[in-house]
matplotlib code that plots the C-alpha trace (Angstrom):
import matplotlib.pyplot as plt

x = [21.1, 23.8, 21.7, 19.4, 22.2, 23.5, 19.9, 19.9, 23.4, 22.5, 18.8, 20.7, 23.3, 20.5, 18.7, 22.1, 22.9, 19.5, 19.4, 22.8, 21.8, 18.5, 20.3, 23.1, 20.0, 18.4, 21.6, 22.1, 19.0, 19.4, 23.0, 20.8, 18.4, 20.8, 22.9, 19.9, 18.7, 22.0, 22.3, 19.2, 20.2, 23.6, 21.5, 19.4, 22.3, 24.5, 20.9, 21.2, 24.7, 24.7, 21.6, 23.3, 26.3, 24.2, 22.8, 26.0, 27.1, 24.0, 24.4, 28.2, 27.3, 24.4, 26.7, 29.3, 26.8, 25.6, 29.4, 29.5, 26.3, 27.5, 30.5, 28.7, 26.4, 29.3, 31.1, 27.4, 27.3, 30.9, 30.2, 27.0, 28.4, 31.5, 28.8, 27.0, 30.2]
y = [51.0, 51.1, 52.3, 49.5, 46.7, 48.4, 48.4, 44.8, 43.8, 45.8, 43.9, 40.6, 41.5, 42.3, 39.0, 36.9, 39.2, 38.7, 34.8, 34.6, 36.7, 34.1, 30.9, 32.0, 32.8, 29.6, 27.7, 29.6, 28.5, 24.8, 24.9, 26.1, 23.5, 20.5, 21.6, 21.5, 18.3, 16.2, 18.0, 16.2, 13.0, 13.5, 13.8, 10.9, 8.7, 9.9, 8.6, 5.3, 4.7, 5.3, 3.4, 0.2, 0.8, 0.5, -2.5, -4.1, -3.8, -5.5, -8.5, -8.6, -8.8, -11.1, -13.3, -13.1, -14.1, -17.0, -18.1, -18.2, -19.6, -22.6, -22.8, -22.9, -25.5, -27.4, -27.3, -28.3, -31.4, -32.3, -32.1, -34.2, -36.8, -37.0, -37.3, -39.9, -41.9]
z = [-59.5, -57.3, -54.4, -55.0, -54.9, -51.9, -49.9, -51.0, -49.4, -46.1, -46.2, -46.4, -44.1, -41.3, -42.2, -41.9, -38.3, -37.1, -38.0, -36.2, -32.7, -32.9, -33.4, -30.6, -27.8, -28.8, -28.3, -24.7, -23.8, -25.1, -23.5, -20.1, -20.4, -20.9, -18.0, -15.9, -17.1, -16.6, -13.2, -12.2, -13.8, -11.7, -8.6, -9.1, -10.3, -7.1, -5.2, -6.6, -6.0, -2.5, -2.3, -4.1, -1.8, 1.4, -0.1, -1.1, 2.7, 3.6, 1.4, 2.4, 6.6, 5.6, 3.7, 6.7, 9.2, 7.4, 7.0, 10.8, 10.8, 9.1, 10.8, 13.8, 12.7, 11.7, 15.2, 16.8, 14.4, 15.1, 19.0, 18.4, 16.4, 19.2, 22.2, 20.7, 19.5]

ax = plt.figure().add_subplot(projection="3d")
ax.plot(x, y, z, "-o")
ax.set_aspect("equal")
plt.show()
């Protein structure tokens, strides 16, 4: 009877160890997949950030040019008003 109980406990212990090892292997693979996925997302976000920075620079430059054009147009309007008077 004692031998039967010891055998059952040994089988139960082996089953628990097998499950633990299986879970460790699965979790290790999942961790690798997650790191790879996050790396890919980070690369895409970096590319988007670079593109948005470039577009922001173009918008700022365009805004500055519009302000200069508006200033120039104002000067020309004043000059023309002065010539008409």
